[in-house]
C-alpha positions in Angstrom: 46.6 115.1 136.7 46.9 118.6 136.2 47.9 119.4 132.2 51.6 120.9 133.7 52.1 117.1 135.4 50.8 115.4 131.9 53.1 117.3 130.0 56.2 116.6 132.3 55.5 113.1 132.4 55.0 113.2 129.0 58.6 114.7 128.7 60.0 112.5 131.1 59.0 109.5 129.0 60.1 110.3 125.6 63.5 111.2 126.9 63.4 107.6 128.4 62.7 106.3 124.7 64.9 108.2 123.3 68.1 107.3 125.2 66.8 103.7 125.0 66.8 103.7 121.2 70.2 105.4 121.4 72.1 104.2 124.1 73.9 101.0 124.2 73.9 100.1 120.3 77.3 100.9 118.1 77.6 100.2 114.9 81.6 99.4 113.5 82.4 99.9 109.8 85.3 98.0 108.3 86.8 96.4 105.4 88.2 93.6 107.0 84.9 90.9 105.9 87.5 87.9 106.5 87.2 89.1 110.3 83.4 89.3 110.7 83.0 85.9 112.3 86.1 87.2 114.8 84.8 90.1 115.9 81.1 88.7 116.4 82.7 85.6 118.3 85.5 86.8 120.1 86.5 90.5 119.9 82.8 92.4 120.6 82.1 89.2 123.4 85.0 90.3 125.3 83.9 94.0 125.4 80.3 93.6 125.6 81.4 91.2 129.2 82.7 94.5 130.6 79.8 96.9 129.5 76.8 94.4 129.3 74.9 97.8 128.4 76.5 97.9 125.2 76.0 96.0 122.1 78.3 96.6 118.9 77.1 95.6 115.5 80.7 94.8 112.9 79.8 95.7 109.3 82.0 95.0 107.4 82.4 96.0 103.5 84.3 94.3 100.5 88.1 96.1 100.8 87.4 97.7 96.7 84.5 99.0 97.9 84.6 100.5 101.2 86.4 103.8 100.6 83.8 104.6 98.6 80.8 103.6 100.0 81.6 104.9 103.5 82.5 108.3 102.0 79.0 108.4 100.5 77.3 106.9 103.9 79.4 109.4 105.9 78.4 112.3 103.7 74.4 111.3 103.7 74.5 110.8 107.7 74.0 106.9 107.5 77.3 105.8 108.7 78.0 103.8 111.2 79.3 104.9 115.2 83.0 103.9 114.2 84.6 102.7 111.7 88.0 101.0 110.6 90.7 103.6 109.6 92.8 103.1 106.3 96.4 104.6 107.1 97.8 108.1 106.1 95.7 110.6 103.6 92.4 108.4 103.0 91.7 109.4 106.6 93.2 112.5 107.0 90.6 113.7 103.8 87.9 112.2 106.5 88.9 113.9 109.2 89.5 117.4 107.2 85.8 117.2 105.6 84.7 116.9 109.4 83.4 113.1 109.0 86.1 112.0 112.3 86.3 112.8 115.8 89.3 114.4 117.0 90.7 111.6 119.6 93.3 114.1 121.4 93.7 113.1 124.8 90.8 110.4 125.0 91.2 107.8 127.4 93.3 104.7 125.7 95.4 107.1 123.3 98.0 107.2 126.3 98.8 103.5 125.6 100.6 104.7 121.9 104.0 105.9 121.6 104.2 109.3 119.1 105.6 107.0 116.3 102.7 104.7 116.2 100.4 107.8 115.9 101.6 109.1 112.8 99.2 107.3 110.3 96.6 108.8 112.0 97.5 112.4 112.7 97.5 115.7 110.9 100.6 116.8 109.2 101.5 119.1 111.9 100.7 116.3 114.7 98.6 118.4 116.5 95.3 116.1 116.0 94.7 112.5 116.3 91.8 111.1 114.8 92.1 107.5 114.6 93.4 105.2 117.5 96.0 103.0 115.9 95.2 99.2 115.8 98.0 97.2 114.0 100.6 97.4 111.6 102.1 94.6 108.9 105.9 93.5 108.7 107.6 92.3 105.6 110.0 89.8 105.0 110.5 86.3 103.3 108.8 83.3 104.1 110.7 80.1 102.9 110.4 76.3 102.8 112.5 74.7 105.5 111.8 71.3 103.9 113.6 72.5 100.6 116.3 74.3 102.4 117.1 71.6 104.2 117.2 69.0 101.1 119.3 71.2 99.3 121.9 72.0 102.3 120.8 76.2 102.7 120.6 78.1 105.5 118.4 81.2 105.6 120.5 84.4 104.0 121.2 87.6 106.0 123.2 89.7 103.8 122.3 90.4 99.6 125.0 88.2 98.3 123.7 85.4 100.8 120.8 85.8 99.4 121.7 85.8 95.4 123.6 82.7 96.1 120.4 80.7 97.9 119.0 81.8 94.8 121.1 80.5 92.4 121.5 77.1 94.7 117.7 76.6 94.2 117.6 77.1 90.3 120.1 74.2 90.1 117.3 72.3 91.7 113.7 71.0 90.7 112.5 74.4 92.7 111.2 77.6 91.9 113.8 79.7 93.7 110.6 82.6 94.1 107.1 82.1 94.3 105.9 85.9 92.8 103.5 87.0 90.1 103.3 90.4 89.0 99.8 90.1 87.7 98.7 92.2 90.7 100.9 94.5 90.4 100.5 96.2 94.0 102.6 92.7 94.8 105.8 94.4 93.7 105.5 97.4 95.2 104.5 96.3 98.5 106.2 93.2 99.0 109.1 93.9 97.2 110.4 97.2 97.0 109.3 98.7 100.0 110.3 95.4 102.0 114.3 95.2 100.5 114.0 99.3 99.8 115.2 100.9 103.4 117.9 98.2 103.6 119.6 100.7 101.1 117.9 103.9 101.2 118.3 104.1 104.8 114.7 103.6 106.4 113.5 106.9 107.5 116.3 109.1 107.0 116.3 108.3 103.3 112.1 109.1 103.2 112.5 112.2 105.3 115.2 113.7 102.8 112.8 112.7 99.5 110.4 114.8 101.7 112.7 117.6 102.3 113.7 117.5 99.0 117.7 116.9 100.2 117.6 113.2 98.0 116.1 112.1 94.6 114.9 108.8 93.4 117.5 109.1 91.3 120.1 109.1 93.9 122.5 106.4 94.5 120.5 104.4 97.5 117.1 104.4 95.5 118.6 102.9 92.6 120.4 100.6 94.0 117.1 99.3 95.5 115.5 98.9 92.1 118.9 97.1 90.8 118.1 94.6 93.4 114.6 94.2 92.3 115.7 93.8 88.5 117.9 90.8 89.3 115.3 88.8 90.9 114.0 88.5 87.3 116.0 85.9 86.8 114.9 83.4 89.7 111.0 84.1 89.1 108.7 81.7 87.4 108.2 82.1 83.6 105.1 82.7 83.6 105.3 85.4 86.2 104.2 88.3 84.4 100.5 86.4 84.3 101.0 85.0 87.7 98.4 86.7 90.4 98.5 86.9 94.0 96.8 84.0 94.7 98.5 81.8 91.9 102.0 82.9 93.6 100.3 81.8 97.5 99.3 78.0 95.7 102.7 78.0 94.1 104.3 78.3 97.6 101.8 76.4 99.6 102.0 73.2 97.3 106.0 73.4 98.0 107.0 74.3 94.6 109.1 77.0 95.3 111.4 77.9 97.9 111.2 81.7 99.1 107.9 83.9 99.3 108.2 87.6 99.3 105.7 87.8 101.9 103.1 90.4 104.4 103.1 89.1 107.6 98.9 88.8 106.8 100.1 86.1 104.4 101.0 83.6 107.6 97.5 82.9 108.6 96.9 81.7 104.8 99.9 79.4 104.9 99.0 77.8 108.3 96.1 76.3 106.6 98.6 73.7 105.0 100.3 71.5 107.8 102.8 69.8 105.1 104.1 73.1 104.6 107.3 73.8 107.4 107.7 77.6 107.3 110.5 79.8 108.2 111.2 83.7 107.9 113.9 85.7 107.3 114.3 89.5 107.4 114.9 91.7 104.4 118.9 91.2 103.3 121.0 94.0 104.3 123.5 95.0 102.0 127.2 93.9 104.1 127.3 92.1 107.0 127.2 94.6 110.3 124.7 96.6 108.7 121.6 97.9 110.7 118.6 95.9 109.4 115.6 97.9 108.6 112.0 96.3 108.5 108.8 97.5 106.4 106.6 97.8 109.8 103.3 99.4 108.0 100.3 101.3 109.8 97.6 98.8 108.7 94.3 100.2 111.0 93.4 102.4 113.2 89.5 103.2 114.4 88.0 106.4 114.7 84.7 107.6 115.7 82.3 109.1 113.1 81.6 112.8 114.3 77.6 112.5 114.0 77.2 109.4 115.8 74.4 109.7 118.4 75.6 107.8 121.0 79.3 108.9 121.3 79.6 108.9 124.6 79.5 104.4 124.4 81.8 104.9 121.4 84.4 106.5 123.8 84.2 103.9 125.6 84.7 100.8 123.1 87.5 103.5 121.8 89.3 103.0 125.5 89.1 99.6 125.0 90.8 99.4 122.1 93.6 100.5 123.6 93.6 98.1 126.5 96.2 95.3 127.1 92.7 92.8 126.6 92.1 93.8 123.0 95.9 94.6 122.0 96.5 90.6 122.9 93.4 89.3 121.2 93.7 90.9 118.2 97.5 90.2 117.9 97.1 86.2 118.3 93.6 86.0 116.8 94.3 88.0 113.5 97.6 86.9 113.1 100.1 88.7 111.3 98.6 91.6 112.5 100.7 93.2 115.2 99.5 96.1 118.1 100.5 99.2 117.8 100.6 100.0 121.4 102.9 100.2 124.0 101.3 96.6 125.9 104.2 94.2 126.0 102.1 91.3 123.9 103.0 87.5 124.1 102.8 86.6 120.3 101.8 82.8 120.3 102.7 82.0 116.3 106.0 81.2 116.0 106.7 82.9 112.5 104.8 85.8 113.4 106.7 86.1 116.9 109.5 85.7 115.1 109.0 88.7 112.9 107.3 90.7 116.0 111.0 90.3 117.5 112.5 92.3 114.6 111.2 95.5 116.4 113.8 95.1 118.9 116.8 94.3 116.7 116.1 96.3 113.7 114.2 99.9 112.6 111.1 100.1 111.9 109.6 102.1 108.6 106.7 102.6 107.0 106.0 102.4 102.8 108.4 104.9 101.1 105.5 107.3 99.4 103.1 106.7 102.4 103.3 110.1 103.6 102.6 113.1 101.5 104.2 111.5 98.3 101.0 110.5 96.9 99.3 113.4 96.8 100.1 114.2 93.5 99.6 113.6 89.8 100.9 111.4 88.7 100.2 109.4 91.8 102.7 107.5 93.1 101.3 104.9 94.6 99.8 103.9 91.3 103.3 104.5 89.3 105.1 102.6 92.2 102.9 99.4 91.0 103.5 99.7 87.5 107.1 100.7 87.4 108.1 98.0 89.7 106.6 95.1 88.3 108.3 96.0 84.7 111.1 95.9 86.6 110.4 92.2 87.9 109.0 91.6 84.2 112.8 92.8 83.0 111.0 95.5 80.9 112.4 98.5 82.2 115.7 98.9 83.9 116.4 100.0 87.5 117.9 103.8 86.1 114.8 104.1 83.9 112.7 103.2 86.7 114.1 105.6 88.9 113.9 108.3 86.5 110.1 107.5 86.2 109.2 107.9 89.6 111.3 111.0 90.1 110.0 112.7 87.5 106.6 112.4 88.0 107.6 113.5 91.8 108.9 116.6 90.6 106.3 117.7 88.3 104.0 118.5 91.1 106.2 118.2 94.5 107.9 121.8 94.8 111.0 120.5 97.3 112.2 118.4 94.5 112.1 121.1 91.9 114.6 123.1 93.7 
């Protein structure tokens, strides 16, 4: 065989081998360790049935280690082809460092309304770097057996809420299953759960960013005052009770009400004797427009250094499909699709919470966008301050002043 033909044959063989090594294999990184079995037995097989030449490996890292370990792998070129994206600044930083593909106009992205993209786009809204997957919704779970026994109805207003707590306090049950040892609960399942009904949801958040409102203004102080009132209804050992302690107290029927994230539903569904109900954060007065914390939680992006972007984009398109939205919403209970697809939510509690989207205004957590970018870090401050308010160690006005002072130290519009 002439030398030129041998070289051409060798080149073709090399290209075929390289293509075989790269095509059809994808790695998806995530912090959702608990979802590994679901991805491997339900979600990925559903995708692979429609794309038989592509296999996907789900590669989770413990949530507390995910951000730092992923950043290291992206930096040294060993990260997977696709990665689960935290909302807002964490993923924005990865995009700014050149680690994430721009997804503008990619297949599947057309199924998301502009409001669903906020957590994974640049500040000017021009570039999108992760496809939205799901959000979580906050509210209050309650024990239906206890409510029936005490003749109580789910409250809709602030006055009704505290009347219910007063009635439960006179019984053998704890009014609230809530601990503050894990400080994040105080901020995420209490303050930013009930708060939007006081500061007017998006209107209040945008006013803070524009420098037209202060945390020391009456609406924000009122949210802290609501929280301060809860101290009288918490277990005596609340300051040392953890998230798991609070869950167990409620699961065992020891408390009437549990401030919840929708992700808690799957945990409590393990207790068949626990008869659960759910109600939305109470409004101040009857007739007020309700506000809910419908917080964007997880998206998925493509590693800019992936060696198999063609297949990664096929997977991304499937993530934007009706099939995936239905599977994820109904198998990862308490996580709600951010796509425009109409999904029949089958879990009764999750279905009720999802329906709030049609009757209430949706908001993401107050400080998630822009407000965490300086020092002191507002996320950390809110954890600490709200735990102290619930423990009765810090008053509402003092709490508001501390958050405001920290914000004004670095954020120019709050200094004007």
